[in-house]
C-alpha positions as CSV (number, residue, x, y, z in Angstrom):
1,X,0.0,0.0,0.0
2,X,1.3,3.4,-0.9
3,X,1.8,5.9,1.9
4,X,2.5,9.6,2.1
5,X,6.1,10.1,3.0
6,X,7.5,13.4,4.3
7,X,11.3,13.8,4.2
8,X,13.4,16.7,5.6
9,X,16.5,17.8,3.8
10,X,19.4,19.9,5.0
11,X,22.8,21.0,3.9
12,X,25.4,23.5,5.2
13,X,28.5,22.6,3.2
14,X,29.6,23.1,-0.4
15,X,27.0,23.8,-3.0
16,X,24.1,23.4,-0.6
17,X,21.3,24.0,-3.1
18,X,22.8,21.7,-5.7
19,X,23.3,18.9,-3.1
20,X,19.7,19.1,-2.0
21,X,18.5,19.1,-5.6
22,X,20.7,16.1,-6.3
23,X,19.2,14.2,-3.3
24,X,15.6,14.8,-4.7
25,X,16.7,13.6,-8.1
26,X,18.3,10.4,-6.7
27,X,15.1,9.6,-4.7
28,X,13.0,10.1,-7.9
29,X,15.4,7.9,-9.9
30,X,14.8,5.2,-7.3
31,X,11.0,5.3,-8.0
32,X,10.0,7.4,-5.0
33,X,7.3,9.7,-6.5
34,X,7.6,13.4,-5.6
35,X,4.2,15.0,-4.8
36,X,5.2,18.4,-3.6
37,X,8.0,20.5,-2.1
38,X,8.3,23.3,0.4
39,X,10.3,26.4,-0.1
40,X,13.9,26.4,0.9
41,X,14.9,28.1,4.1
42,X,18.1,29.4,5.6
43,X,18.4,28.3,9.2
44,X,20.9,28.6,12.0
45,X,22.7,25.5,13.1
46,X,21.7,23.7,16.2
47,X,24.1,22.7,18.9
48,X,27.5,23.6,17.6
49,X,26.9,27.1,16.1
50,X,30.4,27.7,14.7
51,X,29.3,26.5,11.2
52,X,27.6,27.7,8.1
53,X,23.8,28.3,8.0
54,X,21.8,25.4,6.7
55,X,19.4,25.2,3.8
56,X,16.4,23.2,4.8
57,X,13.2,22.1,3.1
58,X,10.7,19.3,3.1
59,X,9.4,17.1,0.3
60,X,6.2,15.1,0.2
61,X,6.6,11.8,-1.6
62,X,4.5,8.7,-2.4
63,X,6.2,5.5,-1.3
64,X,5.3,1.9,-1.3
65,X,7.6,-0.3,0.8
66,X,9.4,-0.9,4.1
67,X,10.7,2.1,6.1
68,X,13.9,0.2,7.0
69,X,14.6,-0.4,3.3
70,X,13.8,3.3,2.7
71,X,16.3,4.3,5.4
72,X,19.0,2.2,3.8
73,X,18.3,3.9,0.4
74,X,18.5,7.3,2.0
75,X,21.8,6.5,3.7
76,X,23.2,5.3,0.3
77,X,22.1,8.5,-1.3
78,X,23.7,10.6,1.4
79,X,27.0,8.7,0.9
80,X,26.8,9.0,-2.8
81,X,26.4,12.7,-2.6
82,X,29.4,12.9,-0.4
83,X,28.2,13.0,3.2
84,X,30.9,12.5,5.7
85,X,30.0,11.4,9.2
86,X,31.6,13.9,11.6
87,X,30.0,14.4,15.0
88,X,26.5,15.0,16.3
89,X,25.0,18.3,15.1
90,X,28.1,19.0,13.0
91,X,28.3,20.3,9.4
92,X,26.7,18.2,6.7
93,X,27.0,18.0,2.9
94,X,23.5,16.5,3.0
95,X,21.1,15.2,5.6
96,X,17.8,13.5,4.8
97,X,15.4,12.6,7.6
98,X,12.3,10.5,7.5
99,X,9.8,12.8,9.2
100,X,6.4,11.1,8.6
101,X,5.5,7.8,6.9
102,X,1.7,7.7,6.6
103,X,0.2,7.3,10.1
104,X,3.0,4.9,11.1
105,X,4.5,5.0,14.6
106,X,7.7,3.2,14.9
107,X,10.6,3.3,17.3
108,X,13.7,1.1,16.8
109,X,17.4,1.5,17.5
110,X,17.9,3.0,14.1
111,X,14.6,4.6,13.2
112,X,11.9,6.7,14.8
113,X,8.8,7.6,12.9
114,X,7.6,10.3,13.3
115,X,11.0,11.8,13.7
116,X,11.7,12.1,17.4
117,X,12.5,15.9,17.2
118,X,9.9,16.9,14.7
119,X,7.8,19.0,17.2
120,X,10.9,20.9,18.5
121,X,12.4,22.1,15.2
122,X,11.1,25.2,13.5
123,X,13.3,24.4,10.5
124,X,11.2,21.2,10.0
125,X,7.8,22.5,11.0
126,X,7.8,25.6,8.9
127,X,8.4,23.8,5.6
128,X,6.3,20.8,6.6
129,X,3.3,23.0,7.3
130,X,3.9,24.9,4.1
131,X,3.0,21.7,2.3
132,X,0.1,20.7,4.5
133,X,-1.0,23.1,7.3
134,X,-3.5,20.5,8.7
135,X,-1.0,17.8,9.4
136,X,-1.4,16.0,12.7
137,X,1.1,14.0,14.8
138,X,0.1,10.4,14.6
139,X,1.3,9.8,18.1
140,X,-1.4,12.0,19.8
141,X,-3.4,13.5,16.9
142,X,-2.2,17.0,17.8
143,X,-1.8,19.6,15.0
144,X,1.8,20.3,14.1
145,X,0.8,23.9,13.7
146,X,0.1,24.0,17.5
147,X,3.6,22.7,18.2
148,X,5.1,25.4,15.9
149,X,3.0,28.1,17.6
150,X,4.3,27.0,21.0
151,X,7.9,27.4,19.8
152,X,7.4,31.2,19.2
153,X,8.5,33.5,16.4
154,X,12.1,33.9,17.5
155,X,14.6,32.2,15.3
156,X,12.1,31.7,12.4
157,X,13.7,30.2,9.3
158,X,14.4,32.8,6.5
159,X,13.0,32.2,3.1
160,X,15.8,31.4,0.6
161,X,13.9,30.1,-2.5
162,X,10.2,29.8,-3.1
163,X,8.7,26.3,-3.6
164,X,7.6,26.9,-7.2
165,X,11.1,27.9,-8.3
166,X,12.7,25.1,-6.3
167,X,10.4,22.5,-7.9
168,X,11.4,23.8,-11.4
169,X,15.1,23.2,-10.5
170,X,14.4,19.7,-9.4
171,X,12.5,19.0,-12.6
172,X,15.5,20.3,-14.6
173,X,17.9,18.0,-12.7
174,X,15.6,15.0,-13.2
175,X,15.3,15.6,-17.0
176,X,19.1,15.7,-17.4
């Protein structure tokens, strides 16, 4: 059965925009159907702040399959793009997180769905809600918009590239 899949993307090293576009392209090449994208946002790094700003966005996909297989595919894409594992909250060439997978709730050693920090991260909630402002957390049916509101307006992500333009760049990459 096909499920709606929401993935979060981030990059703060190298050609950030091109790396994120490449990640989308590689997912699409693997048969994961893109339904919509958010705008791209500039965001401050978490934890270790002596690093470049991140570009962040969210993509909504259609996926049929196992979430553990999906995670392995995502990790392979990250490695292929050039991600180097450094340290927690360190700089990243590309980071792809499974945010939501239909209504699934899953917690294993390697995978938490919904993403365990989804309700605490403006850089995830802002683009996620741009795609669907009525999304609810499957763990308790709360609106993600309520979680975002509770985080306040300070440190709000800054618009970098509107969704319609970003989607055109992804389409160009896929057609190459």
